[in-house]
C-alpha positions as CSV (number, residue, x, y, z in Angstrom):
1,M,-20.6,-35.7,29.0
2,H,-17.2,-36.9,30.2
3,L,-16.9,-39.8,32.6
4,A,-14.8,-37.6,34.9
5,Y,-17.7,-35.4,36.1
6,P,-19.8,-38.2,37.6
7,A,-16.7,-39.9,38.9
8,V,-15.6,-36.8,40.8
9,L,-19.1,-36.2,42.1
10,S,-19.2,-39.8,43.2
11,A,-15.9,-39.5,45.0
12,L,-17.0,-36.4,46.8
13,L,-20.2,-38.1,47.9
14,F,-18.4,-41.1,49.1
15,C,-15.8,-39.1,51.0
16,T,-18.6,-37.1,52.6
17,G,-20.4,-40.3,53.7
18,L,-17.1,-41.8,55.0
19,Y,-16.5,-38.7,57.1
20,G,-20.0,-38.9,58.4
21,V,-19.6,-42.6,59.4
22,L,-16.3,-41.9,61.1
23,A,-17.0,-38.6,62.8
24,R,-20.7,-38.8,63.9
25,R,-21.9,-40.1,67.2
26,N,-25.6,-40.3,66.5
27,A,-26.7,-43.6,65.0
28,I,-29.3,-42.0,62.7
29,L,-26.7,-39.7,61.2
30,V,-24.4,-42.7,60.7
31,L,-27.1,-44.5,58.8
32,M,-27.6,-41.4,56.6
33,S,-23.9,-41.3,55.9
34,V,-24.0,-45.0,54.8
35,E,-26.8,-44.0,52.4
36,L,-24.6,-41.3,50.9
37,M,-21.9,-43.9,50.4
38,L,-24.3,-46.3,48.7
39,N,-25.7,-43.5,46.4
40,A,-22.1,-42.7,45.4
41,V,-21.6,-46.3,44.4
42,N,-24.9,-46.2,42.5
43,L,-23.8,-43.1,40.6
44,N,-20.6,-44.8,39.6
45,L,-22.4,-47.9,38.5
46,V,-24.8,-45.9,36.2
47,A,-22.0,-43.7,34.9
48,F,-19.7,-46.5,33.9
49,D,-22.7,-48.5,32.5
50,V,-23.5,-45.5,30.2
51,W,-19.9,-45.1,29.3
52,L,-19.4,-48.7,28.4
53,S,-22.7,-48.9,26.5
54,K,-21.4,-46.3,24.1
55,A,-18.5,-48.6,23.1
56,A,-20.6,-51.8,22.6
57,R,-24.1,-51.4,21.2
58,D,-25.4,-54.8,22.4
59,T,-25.1,-54.5,26.2
60,L,-27.3,-55.8,29.0
61,H,-27.0,-52.6,31.2
62,S,-25.7,-54.6,34.1
63,G,-24.7,-51.4,36.0
64,Q,-28.3,-50.2,36.0
65,A,-29.5,-53.6,37.2
66,L,-27.0,-53.6,40.0
67,T,-28.1,-50.1,40.9
68,L,-31.7,-51.3,41.3
69,F,-30.5,-54.2,43.6
70,T,-28.4,-51.7,45.6
71,I,-31.4,-49.4,46.1
72,A,-33.5,-52.3,47.3
73,I,-30.8,-53.4,49.7
74,A,-30.4,-49.8,51.0
75,A,-34.1,-49.5,51.6
76,A,-34.1,-52.7,53.6
77,E,-31.0,-51.6,55.5
78,I,-32.6,-48.3,56.5
79,G,-35.8,-50.0,57.6
80,I,-34.0,-52.5,59.8
81,G,-31.4,-50.0,61.0
82,L,-34.0,-47.5,62.1
83,A,-36.0,-50.2,63.9
84,I,-32.9,-51.2,65.8
85,V,-32.0,-47.6,66.6
86,L,-35.5,-46.9,67.9
87,A,-35.6,-50.1,70.0
88,V,-32.2,-49.3,71.5
89,Y,-33.3,-45.7,72.2
90,R,-36.4,-46.9,74.0
91,N,-34.3,-49.3,76.2
92,R,-31.3,-47.0,76.8
93,G,-32.6,-43.5,76.3
94,T,-29.8,-42.5,74.0
95,S,-28.7,-43.1,70.4
96,D,-25.2,-42.0,71.0
97,I,-22.9,-44.7,69.6
98,D,-20.1,-44.1,72.2
99,R,-22.5,-44.8,75.0
100,L,-23.9,-47.9,73.4
101,R,-20.6,-49.7,73.1
102,D,-21.5,-52.2,75.8
103,T,-24.8,-53.7,74.7
104,A,-24.9,-56.7,77.1
105,E,-27.8,-56.4,79.6
106,G,-26.8,-55.8,83.2
107,H,-23.5,-54.1,82.5
108,E,-24.7,-50.6,82.5
109,G,-23.9,-49.9,86.1
110,G,-20.8,-52.0,86.3
111,T,-20.3,-54.9,88.7
112,P,-22.4,-55.2,91.9
113,T,-19.4,-54.6,94.1
114,G,-18.4,-51.4,92.2
115,G,-15.5,-49.4,93.3
116,A,-12.0,-50.3,92.1
117,A,-13.2,-52.9,89.6
118,D,-15.3,-50.3,87.7
119,E,-12.4,-47.8,87.7
120,K,-10.0,-50.5,86.4
121,A,-12.5,-51.6,83.6
122,E,-12.9,-48.0,82.5
123,A,-9.2,-47.4,82.5
124,T,-8.5,-50.3,80.2
125,A,-11.4,-49.4,77.8
């Protein structure tokens, strides 16, 4: 198998994940898109490891070892990310990233005086 096939598939997966990160508003879909990007990197690591191992017989398969570390880090990232998303959803009632921009407590309703100060803050944001 040529190296071009997994490289093209990896590029397509990475671009799909990048689009998902940039275009989606739901935090869970953003986490899934990050997973797609990590899997694209894993595919590249394994493909280049196999390609380079054909050239040199005594290799350590470092691409496959890095892939295992990346899978472990991705699993931890998803576990912690989902825990954070669920905690934020319980507190705020939404997982929309645009609405969660201001995470400081007490700033959801604006200033106590309200009025023109809220409109000015929204206009500058």
